[in-house]
C-alpha positions as CSV (number, residue, x, y, z in Angstrom):
1,X,-39.5,62.4,-20.5
2,X,-41.3,59.5,-22.0
3,X,-40.1,55.9,-22.2
4,X,-41.3,52.7,-23.9
5,X,-40.6,49.1,-23.3
6,X,-40.0,46.9,-26.4
7,X,-39.5,43.3,-27.3
8,X,-38.0,41.6,-30.3
9,X,-37.9,37.9,-31.1
10,X,-34.1,37.9,-31.6
11,X,-32.9,41.0,-29.8
12,X,-35.0,40.5,-26.6
13,X,-36.2,43.3,-24.5
14,X,-35.1,47.0,-24.8
15,X,-36.0,50.3,-23.2
16,X,-36.2,53.4,-25.3
17,X,-36.6,57.1,-25.0
18,X,-39.4,58.7,-27.1
19,X,-37.9,61.3,-29.4
20,X,-40.7,61.7,-32.0
21,X,-40.8,60.4,-34.6
22,X,-38.2,57.9,-33.4
23,X,-37.2,55.9,-30.3
24,X,-33.7,56.1,-28.9
25,X,-32.7,52.8,-27.4
26,X,-30.8,52.7,-24.1
27,X,-27.6,50.7,-24.1
28,X,-27.5,49.4,-20.5
29,X,-31.0,49.3,-19.0
30,X,-33.4,46.9,-20.8
31,X,-36.5,47.5,-18.6
32,X,-38.1,50.4,-16.9
33,X,-38.0,48.5,-13.7
34,X,-34.2,48.1,-13.9
35,X,-33.7,51.8,-14.7
36,X,-36.0,52.9,-11.9
37,X,-34.2,50.6,-9.4
38,X,-30.8,52.0,-10.3
39,X,-32.1,55.6,-10.0
40,X,-33.5,54.8,-6.5
41,X,-30.3,53.2,-5.4
42,X,-28.4,56.3,-6.5
43,X,-31.0,58.6,-4.9
44,X,-30.6,60.6,-8.1
45,X,-32.2,61.9,-11.2
46,X,-33.6,59.2,-13.6
47,X,-33.3,61.7,-16.4
48,X,-29.6,61.9,-16.1
49,X,-29.3,58.1,-16.1
50,X,-31.3,58.0,-19.4
51,X,-29.0,60.6,-20.9
52,X,-25.9,58.8,-19.8
53,X,-27.0,55.5,-21.4
54,X,-28.6,56.5,-24.7
55,X,-27.2,54.5,-27.6
56,X,-26.9,55.6,-31.2
57,X,-29.7,53.1,-32.2
58,X,-32.9,54.8,-33.4
59,X,-36.1,53.0,-34.3
60,X,-39.0,54.4,-36.3
61,X,-41.9,54.8,-33.8
62,X,-44.8,54.7,-36.3
63,X,-44.5,51.1,-37.6
64,X,-43.9,49.8,-34.0
65,X,-46.9,51.7,-32.7
66,X,-49.1,50.5,-35.6
67,X,-48.1,46.8,-35.2
68,X,-46.2,46.7,-38.5
69,X,-42.7,45.9,-37.0
70,X,-40.8,43.0,-35.6
71,X,-40.5,45.2,-32.5
72,X,-43.5,45.0,-30.2
73,X,-44.6,47.4,-27.5
74,X,-44.8,46.0,-24.1
75,X,-46.7,47.5,-21.1
76,X,-45.0,50.7,-20.1
77,X,-44.0,49.1,-16.8
78,X,-43.8,45.6,-15.4
79,X,-41.7,43.4,-13.1
80,X,-39.5,41.6,-15.7
81,X,-38.7,38.6,-13.5
82,X,-41.4,38.4,-10.8
83,X,-44.9,39.3,-12.1
84,X,-46.3,38.3,-8.7
85,X,-44.2,41.1,-7.1
86,X,-46.3,43.7,-9.0
87,X,-49.6,44.6,-7.4
88,X,-52.5,46.2,-9.3
89,X,-55.0,48.3,-7.3
90,X,-57.0,51.5,-7.6
91,X,-59.1,54.1,-6.0
92,X,-62.7,54.5,-7.2
93,X,-65.2,57.3,-6.8
94,X,-62.5,59.9,-7.2
95,X,-64.3,61.7,-10.1
96,X,-67.9,63.1,-9.9
97,X,-68.9,61.4,-13.2
98,X,-67.8,58.1,-11.8
99,X,-69.9,58.6,-8.6
100,X,-72.9,59.6,-10.7
101,X,-72.6,56.5,-12.9
102,X,-72.3,54.3,-9.8
103,X,-75.3,56.1,-8.3
104,X,-77.3,55.1,-11.4
105,X,-76.1,51.5,-11.2
106,X,-77.1,51.2,-7.6
107,X,-80.1,53.4,-7.1
108,X,-80.8,54.2,-3.5
109,X,-83.8,52.5,-1.9
110,X,-87.1,54.3,-1.1
111,X,-86.6,57.1,1.3
112,X,-82.8,57.3,0.6
113,X,-81.5,60.2,-1.4
114,X,-78.0,58.9,-1.9
115,X,-76.3,55.5,-2.4
116,X,-73.2,54.6,-0.3
117,X,-71.2,55.3,-3.5
118,X,-72.3,58.9,-3.7
119,X,-71.8,59.3,0.0
120,X,-68.2,58.2,-0.1
121,X,-67.6,60.5,-3.1
122,X,-69.0,63.5,-1.1
123,X,-66.8,62.4,1.9
124,X,-63.9,62.9,-0.5
125,X,-65.1,66.3,-1.6
126,X,-65.3,67.4,2.0
127,X,-62.2,65.8,3.4
128,X,-60.0,64.4,0.6
129,X,-57.7,67.4,0.4
130,X,-56.1,67.7,3.9
131,X,-53.8,70.5,4.8
132,X,-50.1,69.7,4.8
133,X,-49.2,67.4,7.7
134,X,-52.8,66.2,8.1
135,X,-54.5,62.9,7.1
136,X,-57.6,63.2,4.9
137,X,-60.6,61.0,4.6
138,X,-60.0,57.5,3.2
139,X,-61.1,56.9,-0.4
140,X,-62.7,53.7,-1.8
141,X,-59.9,51.2,-2.6
142,X,-59.9,48.0,-4.6
143,X,-57.5,45.2,-5.4
144,X,-57.2,44.4,-9.1
145,X,-54.7,41.6,-9.3
146,X,-51.0,41.1,-10.0
147,X,-48.5,41.6,-12.9
148,X,-49.8,38.6,-14.8
149,X,-52.9,40.7,-15.8
150,X,-51.1,43.6,-17.4
151,X,-51.3,44.1,-21.1
152,X,-49.7,46.6,-23.5
153,X,-50.7,48.8,-26.4
154,X,-52.4,46.8,-29.2
155,X,-53.1,43.8,-27.1
156,X,-56.5,42.2,-26.4
157,X,-58.5,42.8,-23.3
158,X,-60.5,39.7,-22.7
159,X,-64.0,39.0,-21.2
160,X,-63.4,35.6,-19.5
161,X,-66.0,32.8,-19.6
162,X,-67.1,33.6,-16.1
163,X,-67.5,37.3,-16.9
164,X,-70.7,39.2,-17.7
165,X,-69.2,42.1,-19.6
166,X,-66.0,44.0,-20.3
167,X,-65.7,47.7,-20.7
168,X,-63.1,50.4,-20.8
169,X,-62.2,52.7,-17.9
170,X,-60.0,55.5,-19.2
171,X,-57.6,56.5,-16.4
172,X,-54.1,57.5,-15.5
173,X,-52.1,55.1,-13.3
174,X,-49.2,55.9,-11.0
175,X,-46.2,53.6,-11.1
176,X,-44.4,52.9,-7.8
177,X,-41.4,50.9,-6.5
178,X,-40.5,50.1,-2.9
179,X,-36.8,50.6,-2.0
180,X,-34.7,48.3,0.1
181,X,-35.7,50.3,3.2
182,X,-39.4,49.9,2.6
183,X,-40.0,53.4,1.3
184,X,-42.3,54.0,-1.8
185,X,-41.0,55.9,-4.8
186,X,-43.3,57.2,-7.5
187,X,-41.6,56.5,-10.9
188,X,-44.1,58.3,-13.1
189,X,-47.5,58.1,-14.7
190,X,-49.0,56.2,-17.6
191,X,-52.1,56.1,-19.7
192,X,-54.3,53.2,-18.5
193,X,-57.4,51.2,-19.4
194,X,-58.5,49.7,-16.1
195,X,-61.1,47.5,-17.8
196,X,-63.8,46.0,-15.6
197,X,-67.0,44.0,-15.6
198,X,-69.8,46.6,-15.1
199,X,-72.7,44.2,-15.6
200,X,-71.4,42.0,-12.8
201,X,-71.0,45.1,-10.5
202,X,-74.5,46.3,-11.4
203,X,-76.1,43.0,-10.1
204,X,-75.0,43.8,-6.6
205,X,-72.6,46.3,-5.2
206,X,-70.9,43.6,-3.2
207,X,-69.8,42.1,-6.6
208,X,-67.5,45.2,-7.1
209,X,-64.5,43.2,-5.9
210,X,-64.7,40.3,-8.4
211,X,-65.7,42.7,-11.2
212,X,-62.3,44.3,-10.9
213,X,-60.2,41.2,-11.2
214,X,-59.7,41.4,-14.9
215,X,-56.8,42.1,-17.3
216,X,-56.0,45.7,-17.9
217,X,-53.7,47.8,-20.2
218,X,-51.1,50.5,-19.6
219,X,-49.0,52.5,-22.0
220,X,-47.7,52.8,-24.5
221,X,-45.5,55.3,-22.7
222,X,-44.2,55.8,-19.1
223,X,-44.1,59.5,-18.5
224,X,-41.6,60.8,-15.9
225,X,-43.4,63.9,-14.5
226,X,-44.4,65.2,-11.1
227,X,-47.3,67.4,-12.3
228,X,-50.7,65.8,-11.8
229,X,-52.9,68.9,-11.5
230,X,-55.2,68.8,-14.5
231,X,-55.0,66.6,-17.6
232,X,-57.5,66.6,-20.4
233,X,-58.2,63.7,-22.7
234,X,-60.5,61.7,-24.9
235,X,-61.9,58.2,-24.8
236,X,-63.3,56.6,-27.9
237,X,-64.6,53.3,-29.2
238,X,-63.8,52.3,-32.8
239,X,-65.7,49.6,-34.7
240,X,-64.2,48.5,-38.0
241,X,-62.1,51.7,-38.0
242,X,-65.0,54.1,-37.4
243,X,-65.6,56.0,-34.1
244,X,-69.0,54.9,-32.8
245,X,-68.7,56.5,-29.3
246,X,-66.4,59.1,-27.8
247,X,-66.2,61.6,-25.0
248,X,-63.9,64.3,-23.6
249,X,-62.5,63.4,-20.2
250,X,-60.5,65.1,-17.4
251,X,-58.4,63.9,-14.6
252,X,-55.8,65.1,-12.2
253,X,-56.1,66.7,-8.8
254,X,-58.2,69.7,-10.0
255,X,-60.8,67.3,-11.3
256,X,-60.8,64.8,-8.4
257,X,-62.3,64.7,-4.9
258,X,-58.9,63.7,-3.4
259,X,-55.4,65.1,-3.6
260,X,-52.7,62.8,-5.0
261,X,-50.9,62.8,-1.6
262,X,-54.0,61.7,0.2
263,X,-54.6,58.8,-2.3
264,X,-50.9,57.8,-2.0
265,X,-51.0,57.9,1.8
266,X,-54.1,55.7,2.1
267,X,-52.5,53.1,-0.3
268,X,-49.1,53.0,1.3
269,X,-50.1,53.2,4.9
270,X,-50.4,49.4,4.8
271,X,-47.2,47.7,5.7
272,X,-47.9,44.8,3.3
273,X,-47.7,47.5,0.5
274,X,-44.2,48.4,1.6
275,X,-42.3,45.2,0.9
276,X,-38.8,45.9,-0.4
277,X,-38.7,45.2,-4.1
278,X,-42.4,45.3,-4.6
279,X,-43.9,47.3,-7.5
280,X,-47.3,48.9,-7.7
281,X,-49.5,50.1,-10.5
282,X,-52.3,52.2,-8.9
283,X,-55.3,53.4,-11.0
284,X,-56.6,56.9,-10.0
285,X,-60.2,56.5,-11.3
286,X,-62.2,57.3,-14.4
287,X,-64.1,60.5,-15.4
288,X,-66.4,58.6,-17.9
289,X,-66.9,55.3,-19.6
290,X,-69.2,54.1,-22.3
291,X,-71.1,51.7,-20.1
292,X,-72.4,54.6,-18.1
293,X,-74.1,56.0,-21.2
294,X,-75.6,52.7,-22.2
295,X,-73.2,51.8,-25.0
296,X,-72.6,48.1,-25.6
297,X,-69.1,47.0,-26.8
298,X,-68.8,44.2,-29.3
299,X,-65.9,41.7,-29.9
300,X,-63.1,43.3,-31.9
301,X,-64.1,46.9,-30.9
302,X,-61.0,49.0,-30.3
303,X,-60.9,51.0,-27.0
304,X,-58.7,54.1,-27.3
305,X,-57.6,56.3,-24.4
306,X,-55.6,59.5,-25.0
307,X,-54.4,62.1,-22.5
308,X,-52.7,65.4,-23.3
309,X,-49.0,65.3,-22.4
310,X,-49.0,61.5,-21.8
311,X,-47.7,60.4,-25.2
312,X,-49.4,58.4,-27.9
313,X,-52.9,57.0,-27.3
314,X,-53.4,53.5,-25.8
315,X,-55.4,51.2,-28.0
316,X,-56.7,47.7,-27.1
317,X,-59.3,45.5,-28.7
318,X,-62.1,43.5,-27.1
319,X,-61.9,39.7,-27.1
320,X,-64.5,37.4,-25.7
321,X,-63.5,33.9,-24.5
322,X,-65.4,31.4,-26.5
323,X,-65.1,28.6,-24.0
324,X,-68.1,28.1,-21.7
325,X,-67.7,28.4,-17.9
326,X,-67.3,25.1,-16.2
327,X,-66.4,23.9,-12.6
328,X,-62.8,23.3,-11.7
329,X,-61.4,19.9,-10.6
330,X,-59.3,20.8,-7.6
331,X,-56.5,18.4,-6.7
332,X,-56.0,17.6,-3.0
333,X,-53.5,15.9,-0.8
334,X,-54.4,12.7,1.1
């Protein structure tokens, strides 16, 4: 089951079921967050809720997807009233190609065969798939921001004035909601472009944290599925409508150093990640990205991420902030 979130200048927000080539609008739930919250309250099947509340309204998907409609695609999930209650985070070095790219960016010193990045990846290979009832090795984890940074299909991903670069990171993200008892629920998965500043990170590994605090994109579809074993895809860069770089990619547990349950445990073991009502978008890592192959993105380039079984591709264009970086004037109390 695949869902999209829509917005209209007059009709407001709507939630719709993807039924190619149309979208079936729901008549009660206007956001994925509200639908998921109700499904959790009822301890039931979200699919049944969708079926019970389908309206007769159908919208043509193509013009909306292509940006030729008054209806606009929103991120596939958000917190509609409290963006600060939505946390963005991720686990890096989950895929071999990611570890190899990081190894190149931070070459080990003389006499050292491996960087810390490759070491932590290999730790995952050895201990990231624990037996049932056991706790596996901890993965790399990073904070990315809050709900104010989430963008949808067709939106710009911006290099800020203080940034050195901006590049795609084609991933799948898990969508989670914490219930009233402080228990996490996985709502589903979505195509994601985690988008980070690789030049800043390359300067010094300790700049990894600030290199991640950038806008990102998810969608266009929220996919309600439990399977995360093996998913194939393609990432490409389009310049003036022509593909100038592309690569086949893979994700899912069969292609990662860690099991999904191990990644989820090490994210939700923290009590501050279990606040009732809190939502989470967690990125599971990238198999490949253009920066690792020396490709340089330009303003207006379109980054496209497509995964089999995850609905239509996610497309976003690159925007560079023209304003120069300058110090802030901080107000203070006296």
